[in-house]
C-alpha angles and dihedrals in degrees: 000000000000129000132203120192137208120191144164121229100219104131091202095053109016116179136185128199118195127209117189135189136173135052107024094206091056091046092054090050095053097033094097090056092047091049089054090053102042139049088231137004122207128186118213104182123236125038112279096035094095090054089048090054090050090055091048089052092048090051091053091048092050093050093046090054091050091048091049091050095048092043094053091046090052092046092051093048089050089056095247121153105249094211089058090044090056091048087060092045089055095058109023124100090256092059122125133171089243094055093044097048096043093042090053090049089053092053090048089048089235107158100164108149116263099158128008118240092230090059092049089050089051090053091049090054091051091049091050093052092045093050091047091053088056095039089238114153117234105175095155092056089062090066092049092047091052092052092046092050091049090048093051092048089052089059095251092129094127097041123107116283091240088075083096082096087074088072089051091050092051093052090048091068099243111158112246127218129214135038101311116097116248095254093053103032098118094154093065093043090077089058090067093065076089102284065290097103095047 
């Protein structure tokens, strides 16, 4: 039996979600232990399916981060108050814990590392290969991959993953400052998120 895990890294409210695949009899035997460890336990059938679910989850996370970045950039350029924007994000039907927590961190300018860009880029590559093997289109991931690659090249490997918003800032036309050329200035892109994502 194989397990894939999803977790948050909030020390005050740490959570673990367990995805299992493989021999069903073994799964049923160890399920009580897994339920003690995780918030939820899900069984996905044959070996490999738990890893597939992990890739699906990573794809959703990557796209949510890109959407958050682009949305906050658009809101800021429209002159909206980002605190009020995030109040809507918390209650609207498009809300998600991921958007809320990361959006709040952006507004607080908390960029402590939670996941290195190079690891997220690695995940994107795995997702791309997996999707290609199934002939499943993933056009939105291409945008995220490009931003991640630019971020890694700009030596932001150890910066918070939300620095995806830097790609959004670049595309928004904000003038960058510093030595990096406009098309590759990922470091300044974060500043767009209103000096919010910085």
